[in-house]
C-alpha positions in Angstrom: -47.5 -41.0 -33.3 -44.1 -42.5 -33.5 -43.1 -40.5 -36.5 -44.2 -37.4 -34.6 -41.9 -38.3 -31.7 -38.9 -39.1 -34.0 -39.5 -35.7 -35.6 -39.3 -33.9 -32.2 -36.1 -35.8 -31.3 -34.6 -34.9 -34.7 -35.4 -31.2 -34.2 -33.6 -31.4 -30.8 -30.5 -33.0 -32.4 -30.4 -30.3 -35.0 -30.8 -27.6 -32.4 -27.9 -29.1 -30.4 -25.7 -29.4 -33.5 -26.4 -25.7 -34.4 -25.5 -24.6 -30.9 -22.2 -26.6 -31.0 -21.3 -25.0 -34.3 -21.9 -21.5 -32.8 -19.7 -22.3 -29.7 -16.9 -23.8 -31.8 -16.9 -20.5 -34.0 -16.6 -18.6 -30.9 -13.5 -20.5 -29.7 -11.6 -20.1 -33.0 -10.2 -16.8 -31.8 -10.7 -13.4 -30.2 -11.2 -10.3 -32.3 -9.4 -8.1 -29.6 -6.4 -10.5 -28.9 -3.0 -9.0 -28.9 0.3 -10.8 -29.5 3.1 -10.5 -26.9 5.6 -9.6 -29.6 3.5 -6.6 -30.5 3.3 -5.1 -27.0 5.4 -2.9 -24.8 4.3 -4.1 -21.3 4.3 -1.3 -18.8 4.9 -2.3 -15.2 5.3 1.0 -13.5 4.2 4.6 -14.2 5.6 7.8 -12.6 3.7 11.1 -12.7 5.5 14.5 -12.1 4.1 18.0 -12.4 5.6 20.3 -15.0 4.7 23.9 -15.8 2.4 23.0 -18.6 1.1 19.7 -17.5 2.8 16.3 -16.6 6.0 14.4 -17.2 5.1 10.8 -17.5 7.8 8.1 -16.8 7.0 4.6 -18.0 9.0 1.5 -17.0 8.7 -1.0 -19.9 9.8 -4.7 -19.9 12.7 -5.6 -22.2 11.3 -9.0 -23.3 14.4 -10.4 -24.8 16.3 -10.0 -21.3 13.4 -11.4 -19.4 12.5 -14.4 -21.4 16.0 -15.2 -22.9 18.1 -18.1 -21.5 21.2 -16.0 -21.7 21.7 -12.2 -21.0 22.9 -9.9 -23.6 24.0 -7.4 -21.2 21.1 -5.1 -21.7 18.7 -4.0 -18.9 15.6 -5.8 -18.1 13.5 -2.7 -18.3 13.6 0.5 -20.4 12.2 3.8 -19.0 10.5 6.0 -21.5 9.5 9.6 -20.7 7.1 12.1 -22.4 5.5 15.4 -21.4 1.9 16.3 -22.1 -0.8 18.7 -21.0 -2.8 15.6 -19.9 -1.8 12.1 -18.8 -3.5 10.6 -21.8 -1.6 12.8 -24.3 1.7 11.9 -22.6 0.9 8.1 -22.8 0.1 8.4 -26.5 3.3 10.2 -27.1 5.2 7.3 -25.8 4.5 5.7 -29.2 7.1 7.9 -30.7 9.8 6.1 -28.7 8.3 2.6 -28.4 8.3 0.4 -31.4 5.5 -1.6 -29.9 2.0 -0.8 -28.7 1.9 0.6 -25.1 0.1 -2.1 -22.9 -0.8 -1.1 -19.3 -2.9 -4.1 -18.1 0.1 -5.5 -16.2 0.7 -2.3 -14.3 2.1 -3.0 -10.8 2.7 0.4 -9.3 2.0 4.1 -9.9 4.3 6.7 -8.2 3.4 10.3 -7.8 6.1 13.0 -7.4 5.9 14.8 -4.1 5.4 18.2 -5.8 2.4 16.8 -7.8 1.0 15.1 -4.6 1.1 18.4 -2.8 -0.6 20.2 -5.6 -3.2 17.5 -6.0 -3.5 14.1 -7.6 -7.2 14.1 -8.2 -7.0 14.9 -12.0 -4.5 12.2 -12.7 -6.7 9.5 -11.2 -9.4 10.0 -14.0 -7.4 8.2 -16.6 -6.2 5.5 -14.3 -9.8 4.6 -13.4 -11.3 5.3 -16.8 -9.0 3.4 -19.1 -10.5 -0.1 -19.8 -7.1 -1.7 -20.1 -6.0 -0.7 -16.5 -6.9 -3.1 -13.7 -7.3 -1.6 -10.2 -5.0 -3.9 -8.3 -1.8 -1.9 -8.6 -0.3 0.0 -5.7 -0.2 3.7 -5.4 2.9 5.5 -3.8 4.4 9.0 -3.3 8.0 9.7 -4.1 9.1 11.1 -0.7 11.4 14.1 -1.1 11.9 13.4 -4.7 10.4 13.0 -8.2 8.7 9.9 -9.6 11.2 10.3 -12.5 14.0 9.5 -9.9 12.3 6.6 -8.4 11.7 4.9 -11.7 15.4 5.5 -12.8 16.7 3.1 -10.1 17.7 -0.4 -11.1 17.1 -3.0 -8.3 18.8 -6.2 -7.3 16.9 -9.4 -6.1 14.0 -8.4 -8.4 14.9 -8.0 -12.2 11.9 -5.7 -12.6 12.1 -2.6 -10.3 8.2 -2.4 -10.4 8.1 -5.8 -8.8 10.6 -4.8 -6.2 8.4 -1.9 -5.1 5.1 -3.9 -5.4 6.5 -6.9 -3.4 8.4 -4.7 -0.9 5.2 -2.8 0.0 3.0 -6.0 0.0 5.5 -7.7 2.3 6.0 -4.7 4.7 2.1 -4.3 4.8 2.0 -7.8 6.3 5.2 -7.9 8.4 6.0 -4.3 9.4 3.4 -1.9 11.0 4.4 1.5 9.6 3.4 1.0 6.0 0.1 0.5 4.2 -0.6 -0.9 0.6 -3.2 1.2 -1.1 -4.9 0.2 -4.4 -6.5 2.6 -6.9 -10.0 1.6 -5.6 -9.1 2.2 -2.0 -7.6 5.6 -2.8 -10.7 6.8 -4.7 -13.1 5.5 -2.2 -11.3 7.5 0.5 -11.2 10.6 -1.7 -14.9 10.5 -2.2 -15.8 9.5 1.3 -17.3 12.3 3.5 -15.8 10.9 6.7 -12.3 9.7 5.8 -9.3 11.2 4.1 -6.7 9.4 1.9 -3.3 8.2 2.8 -0.4 6.8 0.7 2.9 5.1 1.6 6.1 6.9 0.6 9.2 5.6 -1.3 12.5 7.3 -1.5 15.9 6.8 -3.2 18.8 6.3 -0.9 22.3 7.2 -2.2 22.9 9.2 -5.3 19.9 9.1 -7.7 22.3 9.6 -10.7 23.9 6.3 -10.0 20.6 4.5 -9.8 20.4 3.6 -13.5 23.9 2.2 -13.7 23.9 -1.5 -14.1 27.1 -1.7 -12.1 25.1 -0.4 -9.1 23.1 -3.8 -8.8 26.3 -5.9 -9.3 27.6 -4.8 -5.9 26.9 -6.8 -2.7 25.8 -3.5 -1.1 24.3 -1.2 -3.8 25.1 2.4 -3.2 21.8 3.5 -4.5 18.4 1.8 -4.1 14.7 2.2 -3.1 13.2 2.0 0.2 9.6 1.9 1.4 9.0 4.7 3.9 6.3 5.9 6.3 2.7 7.2 5.5 1.9 10.4 3.8 -1.2 12.3 5.0 -3.7 13.8 2.5 -6.4 16.3 2.8 -8.8 15.6 -0.1 -6.3 15.0 -3.0 -3.4 17.0 -1.6 -0.4 15.6 0.3 -0.1 17.8 3.5 2.6 16.1 5.5 4.2 12.8 6.7 3.9 10.7 9.8 7.1 9.3 11.3 7.6 5.6 11.7 6.0 5.4 15.2 3.0 7.5 14.2 2.5 5.4 11.0 2.4 2.2 13.1 -0.2 3.9 15.4 -2.2 4.8 12.4 -2.2 1.2 11.2 -3.4 -0.1 14.6 -6.3 2.2 14.6 -7.5 1.1 11.1 -6.9 -2.5 12.0 -4.2 -3.2 9.5 -1.5 -4.6 11.9 -1.2 -8.4 11.4 2.4 -8.8 12.4 5.1 -6.4 13.6 7.8 -5.9 16.2 7.5 -3.9 19.3 10.4 -3.0 21.5 9.7 -2.5 25.3 12.2 -1.5 28.0 13.4 -3.9 30.7 15.8 -3.3 33.5 19.2 -2.9 31.7 18.2 -3.2 28.1 15.3 -3.9 25.8 13.1 -6.8 24.8 11.5 -7.3 21.4 8.0 -8.7 21.2 6.7 -10.2 17.8 3.0 -9.3 17.4 1.3 -12.3 15.8 -2.3 -11.1 15.9 -4.0 -7.8 16.4 -7.6 -6.7 16.3 -9.0 -3.3 16.6 -12.6 -2.1 17.1 -13.5 1.5 16.8 -16.8 2.7 18.1 -18.4 6.2 18.0 -21.2 8.0 19.7 -22.6 11.5 20.1 -23.3 12.7 23.7 -24.7 16.1 24.4 -24.0 17.1 20.8 -20.3 16.0 21.1 -18.8 13.1 19.1 -16.7 10.6 20.9 -14.6 7.7 19.7 -13.4 4.6 21.6 -10.6 2.5 20.2 -10.2 -1.0 21.6 -7.1 -3.1 20.6 -6.4 -6.7 21.5 -2.9 -7.9 20.5 -1.0 -11.1 21.1 2.7 -11.5 20.7 5.7 -13.8 21.3 8.9 -12.9 22.9 11.3 -12.4 20.0 14.5 -11.1 21.4 15.7 -10.5 25.1 18.6 -8.1 25.3 18.4 -7.7 29.2 18.8 -9.9 32.4 15.1 -10.3 32.9 13.9 -13.9 33.7 10.9 -14.4 31.4 10.1 -17.7 33.0 8.6 -15.9 36.0 4.8 -15.1 35.6 5.2 -11.8 37.5 7.8 -10.7 34.9 5.6 -11.6 32.0 2.8 -9.5 33.7 5.1 -6.5 33.7 6.1 -7.0 30.2 2.5 -7.2 29.1 1.8 -3.8 30.7 4.8 -2.3 28.9 3.7 -4.0 25.6 0.2 -2.4 26.1 1.7 1.0 27.0 3.9 0.9 23.8 1.0 0.2 21.5 -1.2 2.8 23.3 1.6 5.4 23.0 1.8 4.8 19.2 -1.9 5.2 18.8 -2.2 8.3 20.8 0.9 9.8 19.2 -0.6 9.4 15.8 -4.0 10.9 16.8 -2.3 13.9 18.5 0.0 14.5 15.4 -2.9 14.4 13.0 -5.4 16.4 15.0 -2.9 19.1 15.9 -0.8 19.4 12.8 -2.9 18.1 9.9 -6.6 18.3 10.9 -7.3 15.5 8.4 -9.4 12.5 9.4 -7.3 9.7 7.9 -8.7 7.4 10.6 -12.2 7.4 9.4 -13.7 8.7 12.6 -16.4 10.5 10.6 -17.6 7.3 9.0 -17.8 5.8 12.5 -19.9 8.5 13.8 -22.0 8.4 10.6 -22.8 4.7 11.2 -23.4 5.2 14.8 -25.7 8.3 14.6 -26.8 9.3 11.0 -28.9 12.2 12.2 -26.1 13.7 14.3 -23.7 13.1 11.4 -25.9 15.4 9.2 -25.4 18.2 11.7 -21.6 17.5 12.3 -20.5 16.9 8.6 -20.3 20.5 7.4 -17.8 21.4 10.1 -16.2 18.0 10.6 -12.7 19.4 10.3 -13.2 21.4 13.4 -15.1 18.6 15.1 -12.3 16.1 14.3 -9.6 18.4 15.6 -11.3 18.4 19.1 -13.0 15.0 19.2 -12.4 13.1 22.3 -10.8 9.7 21.8 -10.4 7.0 24.4 -7.8 4.2 23.7 -7.9 0.9 25.5 -5.3 -1.8 24.8 -5.2 -5.3 26.0 -1.9 -7.1 25.0 -0.9 -10.6 25.9 2.4 -12.5 25.5 1.7 -16.1 24.4 5.1 -17.7 23.7 8.6 -17.3 25.0 10.5 -19.0 22.3 12.7 -22.1 22.5 14.6 -20.9 25.6 13.0 -19.5 28.8 16.1 -18.1 30.4 18.4 -15.6 28.6 22.1 -16.0 29.0 22.6 -12.3 29.2 22.8 -12.5 33.1 25.6 -15.0 32.9 27.5 -12.8 30.4 27.1 -9.8 32.6 28.4 -11.7 35.6 
């Protein structure tokens, strides 16, 4: 019996030993590994429309300038361009310029030229979502009033990699400034295939002369003459860009979709203006169908702090705070109603997702409304309710503007 038990224990030891050998063999290397010195790492792609297909611009890291302790005077990125009847063909053609394998797993941004965006970006998204090397966490943008070629031709200061400048600026403005929205590939595709919501993308434009953008001297100036700026929101119908919202309307859009976490709101007061820093905001959108007609109710609750007093108001008085809260509410409501009016009247594209709200609230009614949702959306009744509170006044309660005025 003892010999039998010893045999069982020996078999277990042998099994464990064999398992360890297998695991060790798996750790010795990866069959699909790629060495950094064999790769051209793409950080940004720009896609423009041509007569016969596409013009692809790829912003590739110059590893010697990024990793080296001293600069050789060359740029940190190199832009390659190739044309092709398909995006895939254009990417493969990049191999004729690049001495290393094109690698897109570290892609930060994709920029569509405005002409391409107006004609439709749907076909270009197939490769971006199909390629196994591409992650889906990069941001999508539209070159407002220009080409993606021009956008990716601009060197930037503060960030050595222009793609990081665009990614971080959009990410930062998405959190701190109401009129912009960061959109990833997954979010864009989800909105494209949704039956009750249309896509949007934030715009980016070149200020100054685009021809000077690639000149290294441009970023050596304390105030570069040419650079990149994140702009307002582009409205799509299906996969086609049909227009732009202004800054105020873009802010209203973000309030509706509950993407305002922090922003600045100016309110009028007596002989000047007062700025309120929104520190929290929550939006609830509810839908219902009454007598066959869809209706939407938008409820917003915002909290803010007094950020800047440029008038003689005494914010230490409760009655004045009450008046400011009413103006604060009015400003937010005007932004929301302005965005709704603009989109319903000019674009007739449900970028707010009201169709999805009605679908969740009344699936049976949605089946009837869906085939003619564009007309229903244009005339849908929307009620906006805003409750805004001022929480803090800052480190001083009385402004010295009154004393200056006197």
